[in-house]
DRENVEXRO-772234 format. One line per 8 residues: number of its first residue (from 1); their letters; for each residue z, y, x of N, C-alpha, C, O. Coordinates in steps of 0.2 Angstrom, whole numbers. Layout:
NUM> A> Z:Y:X:Z:Y:X:Z:Y:X:Z:Y:X; ...
# end
This chain:
1> XXXXXXXX> 433:477:441:433:483:446:427:482:451:423:487:452; 426:476:453:420:474:458:414:472:453:416:467:449; 408:474:454:403:472:451:401:465:453:403:463:459; 398:461:449:396:454:450:389:453:453:384:457:450; 388:449:458:381:447:460:381:439:459:384:436:464; 378:437:454:378:430:453:372:426:456:366:427:454; 374:422:461:368:419:465:368:411:463:365:407:467; 372:409:458:373:402:457:366:400:454:363:403:450
9> XXXXXXXX> 363:395:457:357:392:455:351:395:459:345:394:458; 353:400:463:347:404:466:346:403:473:342:405:476; 351:399:476:351:398:484:349:391:485:351:386:481; 346:389:491:344:383:493:350:378:494:355:381:496; 350:372:492:356:368:492:358:366:499:364:365:500; 353:366:504:355:365:511:358:371:514:360:370:520; 359:376:511:363:382:514:358:386:518:361:391:521; 352:385:519:347:389:523:346:396:519:345:396:513
17> XXXXXXXX> 346:401:522:346:407:519:343:412:524:346:413:529; 337:416:523:335:420:528:338:427:526:340:429:521; 338:431:532:341:438:532:337:442:526:341:446:523; 331:442:526:327:446:521:330:445:514:330:450:510; 331:439:512:333:437:506:340:441:504:341:444:499; 345:440:509:351:443:508:351:450:508:354:454:504; 347:453:512:346:461:512:344:463:506:346:469:503; 339:460:502:337:462:496:342:461:490:342:464:485
25> XXXXXXXX> 346:456:491:351:455:486:358:458:487:361:460:482; 360:459:493:367:462:494:366:469:498:364:469:503; 367:474:494:367:481:496:372:483:501:378:480:501; 371:487:506:376:490:510:376:498:508:372:500:505; 381:501:511:381:508:510:375:512:513:373:510:519; 373:517:510:367:521:513:370:525:518:374:530:517; 367:524:524:369:528:530:363:530:534:359:527:537; 361:537:532:355:539:535:356:543:541:357:549:542
33> XXXXXXXX> 356:539:547:357:542:553:352:546:555:353:552:559; 345:545:553:340:549:555:340:556:553:338:561:556; 343:557:547:344:563:544:348:568:548:348:574:548; 353:565:551:358:569:556:355:570:563:358:574:567; 350:566:564:348:566:571:345:572:574:347:574:579; 341:576:570:338:582:572:344:587:574:343:591:579; 349:588:569:354:593:570:358:591:577:359:595:581; 359:584:577:363:582:583:359:583:590:362:585:595
41> XXXXXXXX> 352:582:589:348:582:595:348:590:598:349:591:604; 348:594:593:349:601:596:355:603:599:356:606:604; 361:600:596:367:601:598:368:598:605:371:601:610; 366:592:606:366:589:613:362:593:618:365:593:624; 357:595:616:353:599:621:356:605:623:356:608:628; 359:608:618:363:615:619:369:613:624:370:617:629; 372:608:623:378:606:628:375:604:635:378:606:640; 369:601:635:366:600:641:365:606:645:365:607:651
49> XXXXXXXX> 362:611:641:360:618:645:366:622:646:367:625:651; 371:623:641:376:628:642:383:625:643:388:629:644; 384:618:643:390:615:645:396:617:640:395:617:634; 402:619:643:408:620:639:407:625:634:410:625:628; 403:631:635:402:636:629:399:633:623:402:634:618; 395:628:624:391:625:618:396:620:615:396:620:609; 400:617:619:405:612:616:410:617:612:412:615:606; 413:622:614:417:626:611:414:629:604:418:629:599
57> XXXXXXXX> 408:631:604:405:634:598:404:628:593:405:629:587; 403:622:595:402:617:590:409:615:587:409:613:581; 414:615:591:421:614:589:423:619:583:425:617:578; 421:625:585:423:630:580:419:629:573:421:630:568; 413:627:574:408:626:568:410:620:564:410:621:558; 411:615:567:412:608:564:419:606:562:421:603:557; 424:608:567:431:607:566:435:612:564:441:612:562; 432:618:564:436:624:561:441:626:566:446:630:564
65> XXXXXXXX> 441:624:572:446:626:577:443:626:584:439:622:585; 445:631:588:442:631:595:449:630:599:452:635:600; 450:625:603:456:624:607:456:629:613:450:631:615; 462:631:615:462:636:620:459:633:627:456:636:630; 460:626:628:457:623:633:454:616:630:458:613:626; 449:614:633:446:608:631:450:602:633:451:597:629; 453:602:639:457:597:642:464:598:640:467:604:640; 467:593:637:474:593:635:479:593:641:478:589:646
73> XXXXXXXX> 483:598:642:488:598:648:492:591:648:494:589:643; 493:589:654:497:583:655:504:583:652:506:578:649; 507:589:653:513:590:650:513:589:642:518:587:640; 508:591:639:508:590:632:507:583:630:510:581:625; 503:579:634:503:572:633:510:569:633:512:564:629; 513:570:639:520:567:640:525:569:634:529:565:632; 524:576:632:529:578:627:528:574:620:532:573:616; 521:572:619:520:569:613:523:562:613:526:560:607
81> XXXXXXXX> 524:559:618:527:552:619:535:553:618:538:549:615; 537:559:620:545:560:620:547:560:612:553:559:611; 542:563:608:544:564:601:541:558:596:542:559:590; 538:553:599:535:548:595:541:544:592:546:542:595; 540:542:585:544:538:581:545:531:585:540:528:588; 551:529:585:553:523:589:550:517:586:547:513:590; 549:516:580:545:510:577:538:511:579:535:505:580; 535:517:578:528:517:580:527:515:588:522:512:589
89> XXXXXXXX> 531:518:592:531:516:599:531:509:600:528:506:604; 536:505:597:537:498:597:531:495:595:528:490:598; 528:497:590:521:494:587:516:495:592:512:490:593; 515:501:595:510:502:600:511:498:606:506:495:609; 517:497:609:519:493:615:517:486:614:514:483:618; 519:483:608:517:476:606:509:475:606:507:470:608; 506:480:603:499:480:602:495:480:609:491:476:610; 498:484:613:495:485:620:496:478:624:492:475:627
97> XXXXXXXX> 502:475:623:504:469:627:500:463:625:497:459:629; 499:462:618:495:457:616:488:457:617:484:453:620; 485:464:617:478:464:618:477:464:626:472:461:628; 481:466:630:481:465:637:481:458:639:477:456:644; 485:454:636:485:447:637:478:443:636:475:440:640; 475:445:630:469:442:629:463:445:633:459:441:635; 464:451:635:458:454:639:459:451:646:454:449:649; 465:450:649:466:447:656:463:440:656:460:437:661
105> XXXXXXXX> 464:436:650:461:429:650:454:429:650:451:424:652; 450:434:648:443:434:648:440:438:654:434:438:654; 444:441:658:441:445:663:437:442:668:431:444:670; 438:436:669:434:432:674:434:434:681:437:439:683; 430:431:685:429:432:692:422:431:694:418:428:691; 421:433:701:414:431:703:413:424:703:418:420:704; 407:422:703:405:415:703:399:414:709:395:419:709; 400:409:713:395:408:718:392:401:717:395:396:717
113> XXXXXXXX> 385:401:717:382:394:716:377:393:722:373:397:723; 378:388:725:373:386:730:367:382:727:368:376:725; 362:386:726:356:383:723:352:378:727:349:374:724; 352:379:734:349:375:738:353:375:745:357:380:745; 353:370:749:357:370:755:355:377:759:350:378:761; 360:381:760:359:387:764:357:393:760:356:398:762; 356:392:753:354:397:749:359:398:743:360:393:739; 362:404:742:367:405:736:366:411:732:363:416:735
121> XXXXXXXX> 368:411:726:368:417:722:375:418:720:378:414:717; 378:424:721:384:426:719:383:431:713:379:435:713; 387:430:707:387:434:702:393:438:702:399:436:701; 392:444:705:398:449:705:399:452:699:395:455:696; 406:453:697:408:456:691:410:463:694:416:464:697; 407:468:692:408:475:695:410:480:689:406:481:685; 416:483:689:418:487:684:413:494:684:411:496:690; 412:497:678:409:503:678:414:508:682:420:508:682
129> XXXXXXXX> 410:514:684:414:519:688:418:523:684:424:525:685; 415:526:678:418:531:674:416:530:667:410:529:665; 420:530:662:419:529:655:422:534:651:427:537:652; 419:536:645:421:540:640:423:537:634:419:533:631; 429:537:632:432:534:626:433:539:620:436:544:621; 431:537:614:431:541:609:436:538:603:435:533:602; 440:543:601:445:541:595:444:545:590:445:551:590; 442:543:584:441:547:578:448:550:576:453:548:577
137> XXXXXXXX> 447:556:572:453:559:569:451:562:562:454:567:561; 447:559:559:445:562:552:449:561:547:455:564:546; 448:556:542:452:554:537:459:551:539:463:552:535; 459:548:545:465:545:547:465:546:555:460:545:558; 471:547:558:471:547:565:472:540:568:477:537:568; 466:538:570:466:531:572:469:529:579:465:528:584; 476:530:579:479:529:586:478:522:588:478:521:595; 477:517:584:475:510:587:469:510:591:468:506:595
145> XXXXXXXX> 464:514:589:458:515:593:459:517:600:455:515:605; 464:520:602:466:522:609:467:515:612:465:514:618; 471:511:609:473:505:612:467:500:613:466:498:619; 463:500:608:457:495:608:452:498:613:448:493:616; 451:504:614:446:507:619:449:506:626:446:504:631; 455:508:627:458:509:634:460:502:637:458:501:643; 463:498:634:465:492:637:460:488:640:460:486:646; 454:486:637:449:482:640:446:486:646:444:483:651
153> XXXXXXXX> 445:492:646:443:496:651:447:496:657:445:495:663; 454:496:656:459:496:662:459:489:665:459:488:671; 458:483:660:458:477:663:452:475:667:452:472:672; 446:478:665:440:477:668:440:481:675:437:478:680; 445:486:676:445:489:683:442:495:683:440:498:689; 440:498:677:436:505:677:441:510:681:447:511:680; 438:514:686:442:518:690:444:525:687:449:527:688; 439:527:682:440:534:679:439:533:672:434:532:669
161> XXXXXXXX> 444:535:668:444:535:661:445:542:658:450:546:660; 441:544:653:442:550:650:442:549:642:437:545:640; 446:552:639:447:550:631:446:557:628:449:562:630; 443:557:622:442:563:618:443:561:611:442:556:608; 446:566:607:448:565:600:448:572:597:449:577:601; 446:573:591:445:579:588:451:584:588:456:581:587; 450:590:589:456:595:588:458:596:581:454:596:577; 464:596:580:467:597:573:470:603:572:475:606:576
169> XXXXXXXX> 468:607:567:471:614:566:478:614:565:482:618:567; 481:609:561:488:608:560:492:607:566:498:608:566; 489:605:572:492:604:578:490:608:584:490:607:589; 488:614:582:487:620:586:480:618:590:480:620:596; 476:615:587:469:614:591:470:608:596:465:607:600; 475:604:595:476:598:600:474:592:595:474:592:589; 472:586:599:472:580:595:479:578:592:484:581:593; 478:573:587:484:571:584:490:569:589:488:565:593
177> XXXXXXXX> 496:571:588:501:569:593:502:562:594:504:560:599; 501:558:589:502:551:590:496:548:594:498:543:598; 490:551:594:485:549:598:487:551:606:486:547:610; 490:557:606:492:559:613:497:554:616:497:553:622; 502:552:611:507:548:614:505:541:616:507:539:621; 500:539:612:497:532:614:494:533:621:494:528:625; 490:539:623:487:540:629:493:540:635:492:537:640; 498:543:633:504:543:638:507:536:639:508:534:645
185> XXXXXXXX> 507:532:634:510:525:635:505:521:640:507:517:644; 498:522:639:493:519:643:492:522:650:488:519:653; 495:528:651:494:531:657:487:535:658:484:536:663; 484:536:652:478:540:652:479:548:652:483:550:648; 477:551:658:479:558:659:473:563:657:475:569:657; 467:560:657:462:565:656:460:564:649:456:559:647; 462:569:645:461:569:637:458:575:635:460:581:638; 453:575:631:450:581:628:450:582:621:450:577:617
193> XXXXXXXX> 451:588:619:452:590:612:445:592:609:443:597:608; 441:587:609:434:588:607:432:582:602:433:576:604; 428:583:597:426:578:592:419:578:591:415:582:593; 417:573:587:410:573:585:405:572:590:406:570:595; 399:574:588:393:574:592:394:578:599:391:576:604; 398:583:598:399:587:605:403:583:610:402:584:616; 407:579:608:411:575:612:406:570:616:407:569:622; 401:567:612:397:562:615:392:566:620:391:563:626
201> XXXXXXXX> 390:572:619:386:576:623:390:578:629:387:578:635; 396:580:628:401:582:634:401:576:639:401:577:645; 402:570:636:403:564:640:396:562:644:396:560:650; 391:563:640:384:562:643:382:566:649:380:564:654; 383:573:648:380:578:652:386:581:657:384:584:662; 392:581:654:397:584:658:398:591:655:393:594:653; 404:594:655:405:601:652:412:602:654:417:599:653; 413:608:657:420:611:659:423:606:665:419:604:669
209> XXXXXXXX> 429:604:663:432:599:668:429:592:667:431:588:672; 426:590:662:424:583:661:417:582:664:412:585:663; 418:577:669:412:575:673:408:570:668:411:567:664; 401:569:669:398:564:666:400:557:667:403:556:672; 400:553:662:402:546:662:396:541:662:390:543:661; 397:535:663:392:530:663:391:527:657:386:524:655; 397:527:652:397:523:646:401:527:641:407:529:643; 399:527:635:404:530:630:405:524:625:401:520:623
217> XXXXXXXX> 411:523:623:413:518:618:418:521:612:420:527:613; 418:518:607:423:520:601:419:522:595:413:524:595; 422:520:589:419:522:583:419:529:581:422:533:584; 415:531:576:415:538:574:411:539:568:408:534:565; 410:545:565:406:547:559:399:547:561:397:545:566; 395:548:556:388:548:556:385:552:562:380:551:565; 388:558:563:386:562:568:387:559:575:383:560:580; 393:556:576:394:552:582:389:547:583:386:546:589
225> XXXXXXXX> 387:543:578:382:538:578:376:541:580:372:538:584; 374:547:577:367:550:578:367:552:586:362:552:589; 373:555:588:373:557:595:372:551:600:368:552:605; 375:546:598:374:540:603:367:538:603:364:536:608; 364:538:597:356:536:597:352:541:601:348:539:605; 354:547:600:350:552:604:351:552:612:346:553:616; 357:550:614:359:551:621:358:544:624:359:543:630; 357:539:620:356:532:623:350:532:629:345:535:627
233> XXXXXXXX> 352:530:635:347:531:640:350:536:645:349:535:651; 352:541:642:356:546:647:363:543:649:365:544:655; 366:540:644:372:537:645:372:530:641:369:529:636; 376:525:644:377:519:640:381:520:634:385:524:634; 380:516:629:384:516:623:386:509:621:383:504:623; 391:509:617:394:502:615:390:500:609:387:494:609; 389:504:604:386:502:598:385:508:593:388:513:595; 381:508:588:381:513:583:385:511:577:382:508:572
241> XXXXXXXX> 391:512:577:396:509:572:395:513:565:394:519:565; 394:509:560:394:512:553:400:511:549:406:510:552; 400:512:543:406:511:539:409:504:539:406:499:541; 416:504:539:419:497:539:417:493:534:415:495:528; 418:486:535:416:481:530:420:475:531:422:473:536; 422:472:525:425:465:525:422:461:520:420:463:515; 421:454:522:419:449:518:424:444:518:426:442:523; 426:442:512:431:436:511:427:431:508:425:431:502
249> XXXXXXXX> 427:425:511:425:419:508:431:415:506:435:413:510; 431:413:499:437:410:496:435:405:491:430:406:488; 440:400:490:439:396:485:445:396:480:449:401:481; 446:391:476:451:392:471:458:391:474:463:392:470; 458:389:480:465:388:483:468:395:486:474:395:488; 464:400:486:466:407:489:471:410:484:470:409:478; 475:414:487:480:418:483:476:424:482:474:428:486; 475:426:475:471:432:473:475:438:475:471:443:477
257> XXXXXXXX> 481:438:476:485:444:478:483:445:486:482:451:488; 483:440:490:481:441:497:473:444:497:472:448:501; 469:441:493:462:443:494:461:450:492:458:454:495; 464:452:486:464:459:484:467:464:489:464:469:490; 472:462:492:476:466:497:471:467:503:471:473:506; 468:462:505:463:462:511:457:467:509:455:471:513; 454:466:503:449:471:501:451:478:500:448:483:503; 457:479:498:460:486:497:461:489:504:460:495:505
265> XXXXXXXX> 464:485:509:465:487:515:459:490:519:460:495:522; 453:487:518:447:490:521:444:496:517:441:500:520; 445:495:511:442:501:506:446:507:507:443:512:506; 452:507:510:456:512:511:453:517:517:455:523:517; 449:514:521:446:518:527:442:524:524:443:529:527; 437:523:519:433:528:517:429:526:511:429:520:509; 426:531:507:423:529:501:417:525:502:414:522:497; 414:525:508:408:521:509:410:514:513:405:510:515
273> XXXXXXXX> 416:512:513:418:506:516:416:500:511:416:501:505; 414:494:514:412:489:510:417:483:509:420:481:514; 418:481:503:423:476:502:419:470:497:418:472:492; 418:465:500:414:459:497:418:453:497:421:451:502; 418:450:491:421:443:490:416:438:488:412:439:484; 415:433:492:411:427:491:415:421:489:419:419:493; 413:419:483:417:413:480:413:409:476:409:411:473; 415:402:476:413:397:471:417:397:465:416:392:461
281> XXXXXXXX> 422:401:464:427:400:459:427:407:454:430:412:456; 424:406:449:424:412:444:431:414:442:432:420:441; 435:409:442:442:410:440:446:415:445:450:419:444; 444:413:451:447:417:457:444:424:456:448:429:457; 438:425:455:435:432:454:439:436:449:440:442:450; 440:433:443:444:436:438:451:438:440:453:444:439; 454:433:444:461:434:446:461:440:451:466:444:451; 456:440:455:456:446:460:455:453:457:458:457:459
289> XXXXXXXX> 451:453:452:450:459:448:456:461:445:458:467:445; 460:456:442:467:458:439:471:461:445:475:466:443; 471:458:451:476:460:456:474:467:458:478:472:460; 467:469:459:465:475:460:467:480:455:469:486:457; 467:478:449:469:483:444:477:485:445:479:490:443; 481:480:448:488:481:449:489:485:456:493:490:456; 485:483:461:486:486:467:483:493:469:487:497:472; 478:494:466:474:500:468:478:507:465:479:511:469
297> XXXXXXXX> 480:507:459:483:513:456:490:515:460:491:521:460; 493:510:463:499:512:467:498:513:474:503:515:478; 492:513:476:490:514:483:490:521:485:488:525:480; 492:523:491:492:530:493:485:534:492:485:539:490; 480:530:494:473:533:494:469:530:488:463:528:490; 472:530:482:469:526:477:462:529:475:457:525:474; 461:535:476:454:538:474:449:536:479:444:534:477; 451:536:485:446:534:490:445:526:489:439:524:490
305> XXXXXXXX> 450:522:488:449:515:487:444:514:481:440:510:481; 445:517:476:441:516:470:434:518:471:430:514:469; 433:523:475:426:525:476:423:519:481:417:518:479; 426:517:485:424:511:489:422:505:485:417:502:486; 427:503:481:426:497:478:421:498:472:418:493:470; 420:504:470:415:505:465:408:506:467:404:507:463; 407:507:474:401:508:477:396:503:477:398:497:476; 390:504:478:385:499:478:386:494:483:383:488:483
313> XXXXXXXX> 390:495:488:391:491:494:397:486:493:398:482:498; 400:486:487:406:482:486:405:478:480:402:480:475; 406:471:480:405:467:475:408:460:476:410:458:481; 407:456:470:409:449:471:403:445:470:398:446:466; 402:440:475:396:436:475:398:429:473:402:426:476; 395:427:467:397:420:465:391:415:467:385:416:466; 394:410:470:389:405:473:391:398:470:396:397:467; 387:393:471:388:386:468:393:382:472:397:379:469
321> XXXXXXXX> 393:383:478:398:380:482:399:384:489:396:388:490; 404:381:493:406:385:499:400:384:504:400:388:509; 396:379:504:391:378:509:386:384:508:384:387:513; 384:386:502:380:391:500:384:398:502:381:403:504; 390:398:500:394:404:502:394:405:509:394:411:511; 395:400:514:395:401:521:388:404:523:387:408:527; 382:402:520:376:404:521:375:412:520:372:416:523; 378:414:514:378:421:512:382:425:517:380:430:520
329> XXXXXXXX> 388:422:519:392:426:524:389:427:531:389:432:534; 385:421:533:382:422:539:376:426:539:375:430:544; 372:426:534:367:431:533:369:438:533:365:443:535; 374:439:529:377:446:528:379:449:535:378:455:537; 382:445:539:385:447:546:389:452:546:388:458:548; 395:451:543:400:457:542:404:458:548:405:454:553; 406:464:548:411:467:554:417:462:554:419:459:559; 420:461:548:426:457:547:425:452:542:422:453:537
337> XXXXXXXX> 426:445:544:425:440:539:431:436:539:434:434:544; 434:435:533:440:432:531:438:425:528:435:425:523; 441:420:530:440:413:527:447:411:524:452:410:527; 447:411:517:453:409:514:451:403:509:450:404:503; 451:397:512:449:391:509:453:385:511:457:386:515; 452:380:508:456:374:509:455:372:517:460:370:520; 449:372:519:447:370:525:445:376:530:440:376:533; 449:381:530:448:387:533:446:386:540:441:389:543
345> XXXXXXXX> 450:382:544:449:381:551:442:379:552:438:381:557; 440:373:549:433:370:550:427:375:548:423:376:552; 428:379:542:423:384:540:422:389:545:417:392:547; 428:392:548:428:397:552:424:396:559:421:400:561; 425:390:561:421:388:567:414:387:566:410:387:571; 411:387:560:404:387:558:401:394:557:395:394:557; 405:399:557:403:406:556:399:408:562:403:408:568; 393:410:562:389:412:568:389:420:569:389:422:574
353> XXXXXXXX> 389:423:563:387:430:563:393:434:560:394:434:554; 397:437:564:403:441:562:406:444:568:406:442:574; 409:450:567:412:454:572:418:450:574:420:449:580; 422:448:569:428:445:570:430:440:564:428:442:558; 433:434:565:434:430:559:441:429:559:445:428:564; 444:430:553:451:429:551:452:423:547:450:422:541; 456:418:550:457:411:547:463:410:543:469:411:545; 462:409:536:468:407:532:471:413:529:470:419:531
361> XXXXXXXX> 476:412:525:479:417:521:484:421:525:486:427:523; 486:418:531:491:422:535:488:426:541:492:428:545; 482:427:541:478:431:546:474:436:543:468:436:543; 478:441:540:474:447:537:470:451:542:472:451:548; 465:454:540:461:459:544:465:464:547:464:466:553; 470:467:543:474:472:546:478:470:552:480:474:556; 480:464:553:483:461:559:478:462:565:481:465:570; 472:461:564:467:462:569:466:470:570:464:472:576
369> XXXXXXXX> 467:474:565:467:481:566:472:484:571:471:489:574; 477:480:572:483:483:576:485:478:581:485:480:587; 488:472:580:491:469:585:490:461:585:495:457:586; 484:459:583:483:452:583:481:450:591:482:444:592; 480:454:595:477:453:602:470:453:602:467:452:608; 466:454:597:459:455:596:457:462:597:462:466:596; 451:464:597:449:471:597:446:473:590:442:469:587; 447:479:588:445:480:581:439:485:582:436:487:576
377> XXXXXXXX> 436:486:588:430:490:588:424:485:588:423:481:593; 421:484:582:417:478:580:410:480:578:409:486:575; 405:476:578:398:478:576:398:478:568:401:474:565; 395:483:565:394:484:558:387:484:556:382:483:560; 386:484:549:379:485:546:375:479:548:369:480:548; 377:473:549:373:467:550:372:466:558:369:461:559; 374:471:562:372:470:569:376:465:572:375:463:578; 381:462:569:385:456:572:380:450:573:382:445:576
385> XXXXXXXX> 374:450:570:369:445:572:367:445:579:365:440:582; 368:451:582:365:451:589:370:455:594:369:455:600; 376:458:591:380:462:595:387:459:595:389:455:590; 391:461:600:398:458:600:403:464:599:401:470:600; 409:463:598:414:468:598:416:470:605:414:467:610; 419:476:605:421:479:612:426:474:615:431:471:612; 425:473:622:429:468:626:428:470:633:425:475:635; 432:467:637:432:468:644:424:468:647:423:472:651
393> XXXXXXXX> 420:464:644:413:463:646:409:469:646:405:471:649; 411:473:641:408:480:640:408:484:646:404:489:647; 414:484:649:415:488:655:414:485:662:415:488:667; 410:479:662:408:476:668:401:475:668:397:474:663; 398:475:674:391:474:676:391:468:680:395:467:684; 386:464:679:385:458:684:380:460:689:374:462:688; 382:460:695:377:462:701:376:455:705:381:452:707; 370:453:705:368:447:709:367:448:716:363:453:718
401> XXXXXXXX> 370:444:720:370:444:727:367:438:730:370:433:729; 361:439:733:357:433:735:357:432:743:356:437:746; 359:426:745:360:425:752:357:419:754:359:413:752; 351:419:758:348:413:761:348:413:768:347:419:771; 348:408:771:347:407:779:340:405:780:336:404:776; 338:405:787:331:404:789:329:397:786:323:397:783; 333:392:786:330:385:784:329:385:776:324:383:774; 334:388:773:333:389:766:327:393:763:323:391:759
409> XXXXXXXX> 325:398:767:319:402:766:313:398:767:308:398:763; 313:395:773:307:391:774:306:385:769:300:384:767; 311:382:767:310:377:761:308:380:755:305:376:751; 309:386:754:307:390:748:300:393:748:297:395:743; 297:394:754:292:398:756:286:396:751:282:401:748; 284:390:751:278:388:748:278:390:740:273:391:737; 284:389:737:285:391:730:284:398:729:280:400:724; 287:402:733:286:410:733:279:412:733:276:416:729
417> XXXXXXXX> 275:409:738:268:411:740:264:408:734:260:412:732; 265:403:731:261:400:726:262:405:720:257:406:716; 268:406:718:269:411:712:266:418:713:264:421:709; 267:420:719:264:427:721:257:427:720:254:432:717; 253:422:723:246:421:722:244:421:714:239:424:712; 248:417:711:247:416:703:247:423:700:244:424:695; 251:428:702:252:434:699:248:439:702:248:445:701; 244:437:707:240:442:711:244:447:714:242:453:714
425> XXXXXXXX> 249:445:717:254:450:721:255:447:728:260:445:730; 249:447:732:249:443:738:254:446:743:257:442:748; 256:452:743:261:455:748:268:452:747:272:452:751; 269:450:741:275:447:739:276:440:744:281:439:747; 271:436:744:270:430:748:271:432:755:274:428:759; 267:437:757:267:439:764:274:441:767:276:440:773; 278:444:762:285:446:764:289:440:766:294:440:770; 287:434:764:290:428:766:287:425:772:290:423:777
433> XXXXXXX> 280:425:772:277:422:778:278:426:784:279:422:790; 279:432:784:281:436:790:288:434:793:289:434:799; 292:431:789:298:428:791:298:421:794:302:419:798; 294:417:791:293:410:792:288:408:798:288:403:800; 285:414:800:280:413:805:273:410:803:269:407:807; 272:410:796:266:407:793:261:412:792:255:410:790; 262:418:794:257:424:792:251:424:797:247:428:797
# end
């Protein structure tokens, strides 16, 4: 089912591998954000000029529904929680609790460093004032994305949270009720029935009851990504998230049923999802194919999964050994990287480029999607080389507070003056001299 990319004998023995080589060998799904940009640019400008009316028109055009009110009434949010399935509620509550624990552990606090006697620098961690959180509602109502966006923002101490999710025709122009119920569980009261690029523009410029935000976070379709690109600079963004992707690095000790199930679980997202197996075991590759032949036909979304697994972005990469396999994994820089080998712990600690790493056969990616305690809003498309997943840090700014007394300034004066003269900015030096009496 998965096509083969045979790199045996083609990679350096020392495991060195440059990104250009991997890009040429291992395709990703074609995502033409630029093609959507002009349409999105016009829409965003329309929202900037006309506000709520433009948002309503875009919702009618793209979602086929225009909600009576953009903002969901608080009573409707509460009612959604009252009717939530008990098992789903328990799952959400556990997911929230686990993620909150890991977020609180990373929250951190101010640090103060005395760099010289009488001179200190404080690094203040200051939460953003207002953020807009986006939860997709296309092929699947991603209720888990409510948790992944809201919890780190709350732990960071963000004062004002607004959440938006597309209106659903079958639910009377409201977001999916499970998404509303998750908002109720988390105490999020400002919720909008707005999707796509118009939601990004609403957050950036404000529309109706929604005031502009400082940052927008959350995954979305190509139009959401294009809107983030257009609006970047007007508003902060977390990332330009693309199609989901998984890479499994496995040897002959891996359970082929586990590997196949992990690939299927991510292929289930969308036809352009990427599912990649990197292995030094041709026998495992055959066994995984056999498992896919068994697992895919009985899956609920079999057609979608087949499209993803049969796309140019999904394949088995055969390598000479795990050292070369690790080099491929690092160069590819996947959103999700699963290590299913004999020495999984050691190999996992050597992975440099990944959104999240899942270690061993008992740590499936789907655990991370819901309740591992990690965040599933992760960098895609190779951006894990330079970007991180959503975390408390995304909602915090570092403000430096500099405090020097007279003696500390006098001790520093000659250095400031020398550097100011070197840059031909003498007034900088004079601002010190006038204080130290050397002017």
